[in-house]
C-alpha positions as CSV (number, residue, x, y, z in Angstrom):
1,X,83.2,30.2,-63.3
2,X,81.4,33.3,-64.9
3,X,79.6,33.0,-67.7
4,X,80.9,34.5,-71.0
5,X,78.4,37.2,-72.4
6,X,79.5,39.2,-75.5
7,X,77.3,41.6,-76.9
8,X,75.7,42.7,-80.5
9,X,73.7,46.0,-81.0
10,X,73.8,48.9,-83.1
11,X,72.4,51.1,-80.6
12,X,74.5,52.7,-78.4
13,X,72.5,53.3,-75.1
14,X,70.7,50.0,-75.3
15,X,74.5,47.8,-75.6
16,X,76.1,49.9,-72.8
17,X,73.3,48.9,-70.7
18,X,72.7,45.1,-71.4
19,X,76.3,45.1,-70.2
20,X,75.3,47.1,-67.2
21,X,73.7,44.2,-66.6
22,X,76.0,41.7,-67.1
23,X,79.0,43.5,-65.4
24,X,77.0,43.8,-62.9
25,X,75.7,40.2,-62.2
26,X,77.8,37.5,-59.8
27,X,78.2,34.5,-61.9
28,X,78.1,36.1,-65.5
29,X,82.1,38.0,-67.3
30,X,81.2,41.0,-70.2
31,X,83.3,39.4,-73.2
32,X,83.2,42.1,-75.0
33,X,80.5,44.3,-77.1
34,X,80.6,45.7,-80.8
35,X,78.3,48.3,-82.4
36,X,77.3,45.3,-85.5
37,X,77.9,42.1,-86.9
38,X,81.5,42.7,-88.8
39,X,83.5,43.8,-86.0
40,X,82.1,40.9,-84.2
41,X,83.0,38.8,-86.2
42,X,86.2,39.7,-86.3
43,X,86.6,39.4,-82.8
44,X,83.9,36.3,-81.3
45,X,85.7,33.3,-82.6
46,X,89.5,34.2,-80.6
47,X,87.1,35.0,-77.4
48,X,84.7,31.8,-77.5
49,X,82.3,33.3,-74.9
50,X,79.1,31.4,-74.0
51,X,76.5,33.7,-75.7
52,X,75.8,36.3,-77.3
53,X,73.3,38.6,-77.3
54,X,72.0,39.5,-80.9
55,X,70.5,42.3,-82.0
56,X,68.6,41.1,-85.0
57,X,68.4,44.4,-87.4
58,X,71.8,45.5,-87.5
59,X,73.6,47.6,-90.2
60,X,75.8,46.6,-92.8
61,X,75.4,42.1,-91.7
62,X,72.3,41.4,-90.6
63,X,72.0,39.5,-86.5
64,X,70.0,36.2,-88.7
65,X,73.3,36.1,-90.8
66,X,75.8,36.7,-88.8
67,X,75.1,34.3,-86.8
68,X,74.0,32.3,-89.5
69,X,78.2,32.5,-90.1
70,X,79.3,32.7,-86.5
71,X,77.5,29.1,-85.7
72,X,80.1,26.5,-87.3
73,X,82.8,29.2,-85.9
74,X,82.1,29.3,-82.0
75,X,79.5,25.6,-81.9
76,X,79.3,25.5,-78.4
77,X,77.8,29.6,-78.8
78,X,74.9,29.8,-77.6
79,X,73.0,32.8,-80.1
80,X,70.6,34.4,-78.6
81,X,68.4,37.0,-80.9
82,X,67.5,40.7,-78.9
83,X,64.3,42.1,-80.8
84,X,62.0,44.6,-81.0
85,X,59.9,42.4,-83.6
86,X,57.3,39.1,-81.8
87,X,56.5,37.9,-85.1
88,X,56.8,34.7,-86.4
89,X,58.9,36.0,-89.3
90,X,62.1,36.7,-87.7
91,X,61.7,34.7,-85.6
92,X,61.7,31.2,-87.6
93,X,64.8,32.8,-89.5
94,X,66.9,33.6,-86.4
95,X,65.6,29.9,-85.1
96,X,66.5,28.6,-88.6
97,X,70.6,30.7,-88.6
98,X,71.6,28.9,-85.2
99,X,70.2,31.3,-82.3
100,X,68.7,29.1,-79.8
101,X,66.3,31.8,-78.6
102,X,65.7,35.3,-78.4
103,X,64.5,38.4,-76.1
104,X,62.5,41.3,-76.8
105,X,64.3,45.0,-75.9
106,X,62.8,45.6,-73.4
107,X,62.6,42.8,-71.1
108,X,63.8,43.0,-67.2
109,X,66.9,42.5,-66.2
110,X,66.4,40.0,-64.2
111,X,64.8,37.8,-66.5
112,X,67.2,38.4,-69.3
113,X,70.4,37.1,-66.6
114,X,68.2,34.0,-66.4
115,X,67.0,33.9,-70.2
116,X,71.3,34.0,-70.7
117,X,71.8,31.6,-67.4
118,X,69.1,29.0,-69.1
119,X,70.6,28.9,-72.6
120,X,73.7,28.0,-71.0
């Protein structure tokens, strides 16, 4: 069975790239993508993805706050934060909110898919 992956990323180009990587990879299925946490918050509980790639810095509700609110609703879903930050505060806050891990946005395709597979 394919790993269902959702993406929450406000940068349209980045979101399209990650969506094409998921759609183009054997064993993966895109279970939706959104540009902000509020829209994702309304849709994710019904879609129940296996893994969510969540941008830390979103307009409106931050990715960290979205994970904090979604994790109790989706306890079996793994949240992987997407970030341009490598500092300990951002990483700690994301993990404390319920994220399983984090990836830098410039992570190569094979590494990103491998990380999704690993957390699943």
